[in-house]
C-alpha positions as CSV (number, residue, x, y, z in Angstrom):
1,X,0.0,0.0,0.0
2,X,1.4,3.4,-0.9
3,X,1.5,6.4,1.4
4,X,-1.6,8.0,-0.1
5,X,-3.6,4.8,0.2
6,X,-2.5,4.3,3.8
7,X,-3.4,7.9,4.7
8,X,-6.8,7.5,2.9
9,X,-7.5,4.3,4.7
10,X,-6.7,5.8,8.1
11,X,-8.9,8.8,7.4
12,X,-11.7,6.5,6.2
13,X,-11.3,4.4,9.3
14,X,-11.6,7.4,11.7
15,X,-14.6,8.8,9.8
16,X,-16.7,5.6,10.1
17,X,-15.9,4.8,13.8
18,X,-18.6,7.1,15.3
19,X,-21.2,5.5,13.0
20,X,-20.0,2.0,13.9
21,X,-20.1,2.7,17.6
22,X,-23.6,4.1,17.3
23,X,-24.8,0.5,16.6
24,X,-25.0,-1.3,19.9
25,X,-24.3,-4.6,18.3
26,X,-24.2,-8.3,19.3
27,X,-22.0,-10.1,16.8
28,X,-21.3,-13.6,15.7
29,X,-18.0,-13.4,14.1
30,X,-15.7,-15.9,12.3
31,X,-12.5,-16.8,14.0
32,X,-11.0,-17.5,10.6
33,X,-12.2,-14.7,8.3
34,X,-11.9,-11.1,9.4
35,X,-14.8,-8.9,8.2
36,X,-14.4,-5.4,6.9
37,X,-16.1,-3.3,9.6
38,X,-16.1,-0.2,7.4
39,X,-18.0,-2.0,4.7
40,X,-20.3,-3.6,7.2
41,X,-21.1,-0.2,8.8
42,X,-21.8,1.3,5.3
43,X,-24.1,-1.6,4.6
44,X,-25.9,-1.2,7.9
45,X,-26.3,2.6,7.3
46,X,-27.8,2.0,3.8
47,X,-30.2,-0.5,5.3
48,X,-31.2,1.8,8.1
49,X,-32.0,4.7,5.8
50,X,-34.0,2.5,3.5
51,X,-35.9,1.0,6.4
52,X,-36.7,4.4,7.9
53,X,-38.3,5.4,4.6
54,X,-40.8,2.5,4.6
55,X,-44.3,3.2,5.9
56,X,-45.3,0.7,8.6
57,X,-48.1,0.1,11.0
58,X,-47.0,0.3,14.7
59,X,-45.2,-2.8,15.7
60,X,-47.5,-5.7,16.9
61,X,-46.0,-8.9,18.3
62,X,-49.4,-10.6,17.8
63,X,-49.7,-9.4,14.2
64,X,-46.2,-10.6,13.3
65,X,-46.7,-14.0,14.9
66,X,-50.0,-14.4,12.9
67,X,-48.1,-13.5,9.7
68,X,-45.5,-16.3,10.1
69,X,-47.4,-19.0,8.2
70,X,-48.1,-16.6,5.3
71,X,-44.4,-15.6,5.1
72,X,-43.4,-19.3,5.2
73,X,-45.8,-20.1,2.4
74,X,-43.9,-17.6,0.2
75,X,-40.9,-19.9,0.1
76,X,-42.5,-21.8,-2.8
77,X,-43.0,-18.7,-4.8
78,X,-40.4,-17.3,-7.3
79,X,-37.7,-15.0,-5.8
80,X,-39.0,-11.9,-7.5
81,X,-42.2,-12.3,-5.5
82,X,-40.3,-12.3,-2.2
83,X,-39.0,-8.8,-2.6
84,X,-42.5,-7.5,-3.1
85,X,-44.5,-9.5,-0.6
86,X,-42.1,-9.8,2.3
87,X,-41.8,-6.0,2.8
88,X,-45.6,-5.5,2.2
89,X,-46.7,-8.1,4.7
90,X,-44.1,-7.3,7.3
91,X,-45.0,-3.6,7.2
92,X,-48.4,-4.6,8.5
93,X,-46.8,-5.7,11.7
94,X,-44.4,-2.8,12.2
95,X,-41.4,-4.5,10.6
96,X,-39.5,-2.6,7.9
97,X,-37.9,-5.3,5.8
98,X,-35.4,-4.2,3.2
99,X,-32.9,-5.9,0.9
100,X,-29.4,-4.6,0.3
101,X,-26.7,-6.6,-1.7
102,X,-23.8,-7.8,0.4
103,X,-20.6,-5.9,-0.3
104,X,-17.3,-7.9,-0.4
105,X,-15.7,-8.8,2.9
106,X,-18.7,-8.0,5.0
107,X,-19.8,-11.7,5.6
108,X,-23.2,-10.4,6.7
109,X,-26.5,-12.0,5.9
110,X,-28.9,-10.0,7.9
111,X,-29.4,-7.4,10.6
112,X,-32.2,-6.5,13.0
113,X,-32.3,-3.1,14.6
114,X,-35.1,-1.2,16.4
115,X,-35.6,2.2,14.7
116,X,-38.2,3.5,17.1
117,X,-40.2,1.8,19.9
118,X,-42.9,1.0,17.3
119,X,-40.8,0.1,14.3
120,X,-38.1,-2.4,13.8
121,X,-35.8,-2.6,10.7
122,X,-34.8,-6.0,9.3
123,X,-32.2,-6.0,6.4
124,X,-31.3,-9.0,4.3
125,X,-28.4,-9.5,1.9
126,X,-27.8,-12.0,-0.8
127,X,-24.6,-13.3,0.7
128,X,-24.9,-17.0,-0.2
129,X,-27.1,-16.4,-3.3
130,X,-29.4,-19.4,-2.4
131,X,-32.9,-19.6,-1.2
132,X,-32.2,-22.0,1.7
133,X,-29.9,-19.5,3.4
134,X,-32.0,-16.5,2.5
135,X,-35.1,-18.0,4.1
136,X,-33.3,-19.2,7.2
137,X,-32.0,-15.7,7.7
138,X,-35.5,-14.2,7.2
139,X,-36.8,-16.2,10.1
140,X,-33.6,-15.9,12.2
141,X,-34.0,-12.1,12.1
142,X,-37.7,-12.3,12.9
143,X,-36.8,-14.6,15.7
144,X,-34.7,-11.8,17.2
145,X,-37.7,-9.4,16.8
146,X,-40.1,-11.7,18.6
147,X,-37.7,-13.3,21.2
148,X,-35.3,-10.6,22.2
149,X,-35.4,-7.0,23.5
150,X,-35.0,-3.7,21.8
151,X,-31.6,-2.9,23.4
152,X,-29.3,-4.4,20.7
153,X,-28.7,-4.6,17.0
154,X,-28.3,-8.2,15.9
155,X,-26.0,-9.0,13.0
156,X,-26.3,-12.4,11.4
157,X,-22.6,-13.0,10.5
158,X,-22.1,-16.7,11.3
159,X,-19.8,-19.2,9.8
160,X,-19.9,-22.8,10.7
161,X,-18.2,-23.7,14.0
162,X,-18.6,-20.3,15.8
163,X,-21.9,-20.0,17.6
164,X,-21.5,-17.5,20.4
165,X,-21.7,-13.7,20.9
166,X,-19.1,-11.7,22.7
167,X,-21.7,-11.2,25.5
168,X,-22.0,-14.9,25.9
169,X,-25.7,-14.9,25.6
170,X,-28.0,-17.4,23.9
171,X,-29.7,-15.0,21.5
172,X,-28.2,-16.3,18.4
173,X,-28.8,-20.0,19.2
174,X,-32.4,-19.1,20.1
175,X,-32.9,-17.2,16.8
176,X,-31.5,-20.2,15.0
177,X,-33.9,-22.6,16.7
178,X,-36.8,-20.3,16.0
179,X,-35.9,-20.2,12.3
180,X,-35.5,-24.0,12.1
181,X,-38.7,-24.7,13.9
182,X,-40.7,-22.2,11.8
183,X,-39.5,-23.7,8.5
184,X,-40.1,-27.3,9.7
185,X,-42.7,-27.1,12.5
186,X,-43.2,-29.6,15.2
187,X,-46.0,-31.4,13.4
188,X,-43.5,-32.4,10.7
189,X,-40.7,-33.3,13.0
190,X,-41.3,-37.1,12.9
191,X,-41.4,-37.1,9.1
192,X,-38.2,-35.1,9.0
193,X,-36.4,-37.5,11.3
194,X,-37.4,-40.4,8.9
195,X,-36.1,-38.3,6.0
196,X,-32.8,-37.8,7.8
197,X,-32.4,-41.6,8.1
198,X,-33.0,-42.1,4.4
199,X,-33.0,-38.8,2.3
200,X,-32.3,-40.5,-1.0
201,X,-33.7,-40.8,-3.7
202,X,-34.4,-37.1,-4.1
203,X,-38.0,-37.9,-4.7
204,X,-38.3,-38.4,-1.0
205,X,-37.1,-34.8,-0.4
206,X,-39.5,-33.5,-3.0
207,X,-42.4,-35.3,-1.4
208,X,-41.5,-34.0,2.1
209,X,-41.2,-30.5,0.7
210,X,-44.7,-30.7,-0.8
211,X,-46.1,-32.2,2.4
212,X,-44.7,-29.5,4.6
213,X,-45.4,-26.6,2.1
214,X,-41.9,-25.3,1.7
215,X,-39.4,-25.1,-1.1
216,X,-37.3,-28.3,-1.6
217,X,-34.1,-26.3,-1.6
218,X,-34.8,-25.4,2.0
219,X,-35.1,-29.1,2.9
220,X,-31.9,-29.8,1.1
221,X,-30.1,-27.1,3.1
222,X,-31.5,-28.4,6.4
223,X,-30.4,-32.0,5.6
224,X,-26.9,-30.7,4.6
225,X,-26.7,-28.8,7.9
226,X,-27.8,-31.9,9.9
227,X,-25.2,-34.1,8.1
228,X,-27.7,-36.2,6.3
229,X,-26.6,-35.0,2.9
230,X,-23.2,-34.1,1.6
231,X,-22.8,-30.4,0.9
232,X,-22.3,-31.2,-2.8
233,X,-25.6,-33.2,-3.0
234,X,-29.0,-31.8,-3.9
235,X,-27.9,-28.3,-4.7
236,X,-29.9,-28.3,-7.9
237,X,-33.0,-27.8,-5.8
238,X,-31.7,-24.5,-4.4
239,X,-32.9,-21.4,-6.2
240,X,-30.5,-18.5,-6.8
241,X,-31.3,-15.0,-5.5
242,X,-29.5,-11.9,-6.6
243,X,-30.4,-8.6,-5.0
244,X,-29.8,-5.4,-7.0
245,X,-29.2,-2.2,-5.1
246,X,-30.7,-0.1,-7.9
247,X,-33.4,-2.3,-9.3
248,X,-34.4,-3.9,-6.0
249,X,-35.3,-7.2,-7.6
250,X,-34.4,-10.8,-7.4
251,X,-33.5,-13.0,-10.3
């Protein structure tokens, strides 16, 4: 790095620190990959401004809880539908849901931040580009909204093998469990356990997805996470999502 670049980086670092510190944040960070805090702060600021511009009803825990089955049903729709229906439905419960593409080196999938006592912002990126991760993040962030207080900003920035926050709390594990149980509810748990024992052929996965009313790519992602499928198996069922900052549409 030349002297000009070094001075520019230091100046940029100093300029973003007040913004970064303004987010009272609970992190899940990789012990292997170091994120770019400046890029993350910029992403969060973009998300916050976009969320503040959305008109929402006052937050209602009951309304959001009632919405969960309708949000879950969207998983079988095309990605372009998600970016219209998710914000529209969530706004009815006081949740401003926005989509911002993930900049390089942020390693961030989503963030939840209370904007006012009656409005919470949820921002989602397209970090992994696949529907299984996207939908898990949707319900992970909504889990934070329903389960946890208004005192912190929660950034979903997890890599495999690192599951704790610096505060040592259980909020991330609880949000993970909420997302998993929302996507595959208790009434389907027994059928899922049978699927884990024998996921192949793929027609079994397709049948389970139809039975439970979710996209098959989500089932594949869950089976991979639980070790029932290799990470290289079944990925054809996962749909690709690309979020555009300017066009705000998924492809």
